[in-house]
C-alpha positions in Angstrom: 74.5 150.1 -103.1 75.2 147.2 -104.6 73.8 143.8 -103.7 77.2 142.4 -102.9 77.8 145.2 -100.2 74.4 144.5 -98.9 74.7 140.7 -98.7 76.6 140.3 -95.4 74.0 142.4 -93.7 71.4 140.2 -95.0 73.0 137.2 -93.8 73.8 138.6 -90.4 70.2 139.7 -90.0 68.9 136.4 -90.9 71.2 134.4 -88.7 70.3 136.5 -85.7 66.6 135.9 -86.6 66.9 132.1 -86.6 68.7 132.4 -83.2 66.1 134.2 -81.2 63.2 132.2 -83.3 64.7 128.8 -81.6 65.3 130.4 -78.1 61.8 131.7 -78.4 60.6 128.0 -79.1 62.3 127.0 -76.2 61.1 129.4 -74.0 57.4 128.4 -75.0 58.0 124.9 -74.4 59.3 125.1 -71.1 56.5 127.6 -69.9 53.9 124.9 -71.4 55.7 122.3 -69.3 55.3 124.5 -66.1 51.8 125.1 -66.8 50.8 121.7 -67.1 52.4 120.6 -63.9 49.9 119.0 -61.5 49.8 118.3 -57.8 51.8 115.0 -57.2 54.1 115.3 -59.9 57.6 114.5 -59.6 60.0 117.6 -60.7 63.6 118.4 -61.0 64.7 122.0 -60.2 67.4 124.0 -62.2 69.5 123.1 -59.5 69.2 119.5 -59.5 66.9 119.0 -56.7 64.4 116.1 -57.0 60.9 116.7 -55.3 57.0 116.3 -55.4 54.8 119.4 -56.2 52.2 120.0 -53.4 50.5 123.3 -54.3 50.7 125.5 -57.7 50.4 129.4 -57.3 50.6 131.9 -60.0 54.2 132.3 -59.7 55.2 129.8 -57.0 55.2 126.1 -56.4 55.2 124.4 -53.1 57.4 121.5 -53.1 58.0 118.4 -50.8 61.8 118.0 -50.9 61.3 115.0 -48.2 58.1 113.6 -46.4 57.2 116.5 -44.0 59.6 119.0 -45.5 58.3 121.7 -47.9 59.7 124.4 -49.7 58.5 127.2 -51.9 60.2 127.7 -55.2 59.5 130.2 -58.1 57.8 128.3 -61.1 60.9 129.6 -63.4 63.3 127.3 -61.2 61.6 124.1 -62.4 64.0 122.5 -65.2 61.9 119.5 -65.7 58.5 117.8 -65.0 59.4 114.2 -64.8 56.9 111.1 -65.3 56.0 108.8 -62.2 58.6 106.0 -63.8 61.4 108.0 -64.1 61.0 110.1 -60.9 60.6 106.5 -59.0 63.7 105.4 -60.7 65.7 108.2 -59.6 64.6 109.0 -56.5 63.4 105.5 -54.9 66.0 103.3 -57.1 62.9 101.5 -58.2 64.5 99.5 -61.4 61.4 97.0 -61.9 60.1 99.2 -64.8 63.5 99.1 -66.4 63.8 97.1 -69.3 66.9 95.8 -70.8 67.3 94.9 -74.8 70.3 93.1 -75.2 73.3 91.7 -73.1 74.0 93.1 -69.8 77.4 94.7 -69.2 78.6 93.5 -65.9 80.5 96.0 -63.2 83.7 94.6 -63.7 85.8 93.5 -66.5 86.1 89.6 -65.7 84.0 89.0 -68.6 86.3 90.5 -70.9 89.5 88.4 -69.9 89.6 85.0 -70.9 88.8 82.4 -68.0 91.4 82.0 -65.5 92.7 78.6 -64.2 94.3 77.7 -60.9 97.7 77.8 -62.4 97.2 81.4 -63.9 95.8 82.6 -60.5 98.8 81.1 -58.9 101.4 82.8 -61.5 99.7 86.1 -60.8 100.4 85.8 -57.2 103.8 84.8 -57.7 104.4 87.9 -59.7 103.3 90.3 -57.0 106.0 92.9 -55.9 106.7 93.8 -52.3 106.5 97.5 -52.0 106.6 97.9 -48.3 109.5 99.4 -46.6 112.2 97.2 -45.4 113.7 97.1 -41.8 117.4 98.8 -41.6 119.0 95.4 -41.2 117.1 94.0 -44.4 118.1 97.1 -46.4 122.0 96.6 -45.3 121.5 92.9 -46.2 120.1 93.8 -49.6 122.7 96.3 -50.5 125.4 93.6 -49.8 123.7 91.1 -52.1 123.4 93.8 -54.7 127.1 94.6 -54.4 128.1 90.8 -54.5 125.7 90.3 -57.6 127.4 93.2 -59.5 130.8 92.1 -58.7 129.7 88.4 -60.1 128.4 89.9 -63.2 131.7 91.9 -63.7 130.1 95.3 -63.2 132.4 95.9 -60.0 135.5 98.2 -59.8 137.3 97.4 -63.2 141.2 98.4 -62.6 
């Protein structure tokens, strides 16, 4: 066999080796993270639940889901071990440790538009359209007025 016929097989084997190597590194990093877990640490499970570690066994972990509520999980179900600041920010909403660099973006788009004057606000109110249903009497009046407008514009019956 020539080298040209073996080249696709060599490339395929090399790609498979690289893929399994990166997967193995990820598994080792996850196992190391789980082994470094300590009681009192905040964690996120692979299902997205946040809890505090109470006890660590060989293959299981006792988690405190809420005050006084405990659940036993497999160690493999721990998706991430969080540091205290991040856990408190997510679970308790503590934003005091959050430092903002640069400008703060507001929740609404008011800062993106030019400042409105009182006249512009009045014009915006005048331009509003009433989308509510009209009573039957109002509908008949508006239909009559539309017919009169059409005749005045010359759109009526042209004979």
